[in-house]
N, C-alpha and C positions, 0 to 999 in steps of 0.2 A: 721571370715575371718582373714587371715593374712595380713600383710602389703603388701606383694608381690602380693597377689591376688587382693587387693584393687587397687594397682597401675596399674596392668595389666587391670583391669576393666576400670579404668580412661582413660588409653591410647586407648583402644578399643572404648570407648564412644566418646573420643575426635576426633578420625579419622572419626567416623560415623557422628558426628555433623559438621565437616569440609566438608564432602561430601554433606551433606544437604545444607550447606551454598552455595556451588558451584552450586548445583541444583537450588537453589532459584535465584541466579544471572542469570542463563541461562533462567529461566522462566520469569523473569522480562524483559530481552532483547527480548524474543519471544513475550511477550505481547505488548511491545512498537512497534515492527515491525508490529504486527497484527493491532494495532491502526492506524498506518500510512497507511497501506495497505487498511483498511476499509475506511478511510477518502479519500484516492486517488480514490477508486472505487466510492464513493459518488460524488466526484467532476466530474468524467467522466460521470457518469449516469445523473447528473443534466444537463451537457452540451448536452448530446445526447437527453434528453427529451426536452430541449429548441429548438434544431434543428428540432425535430419531430413536434413541434408546430409552426414552422416557415413555411410560404408559400414556396412551392417547388422551385419556381424560385428565392427566396431570400436566399436559403441555400448556404453558401460559407465558404471557409476555414478561419481559424483565425491564426494569428501569435502566437508564443509562448508568453504566458502572465503569470505573477506571480499571484498566488492565495493563500490567507491566510485562513486557516480553522483549528479550534481547536488548535490555537496557534502554528500551523505548517506552513511551507512555501513550496508550490508546484509550478511546472511549468506545464501549460496545453497548448497543441497544438492540433488544429483541422485541419485535412486534409480531403478534399472532392475531390473525383474523379468520373468519369462516372462509373455507376454500370455495372454489368454483363448483364443486360437486358435493352432494350430501356426504356426511361423515369424512370430510377432509378439512384440513386447516392450512392456511397460507402462513408460512413463517418467513419473516424477513429479518436478517441480521445486518445492522449498519455499524461499521467500524470506522471511526474517524480519528485523525491525529493532526497535530499542528506542527508545521515545519517553518521556522522563522516567522514570517508574516502570513503565510498561506495555510488554509485548512483543507485537508484532503479527506475524502469520504469514499469508502468501498462498500457497496451494498451487495449482499448475496441473499437470494430467496429460493425457497423450495416449497413444495406441497407435501404434507404428510397425511396419509390416509389411515383410517382405523383398521 
């Protein structure tokens, strides 16, 4: 191989490796968001399960509260309204968190009957 061919090969490989580095950064960001989303879903599901195990007459809304899980900070808010049918309640759990400059929100809702 000549020096020119070797240099050209080096340039092509460098561009390819830089592209892979950029892809790795994107994958790491996606994994971090997935981790936060999974944790938020777990927080919301735990709250809904607690409400399902609460006597029907004691089910009530909760103000926004701070929740720490997996070294992350979330805000959880529970809203309870009358359900679409008699003797039912619509329960909505909203979990939100902030990541750098963006705020994410994960809503989960269910209907609980008497």
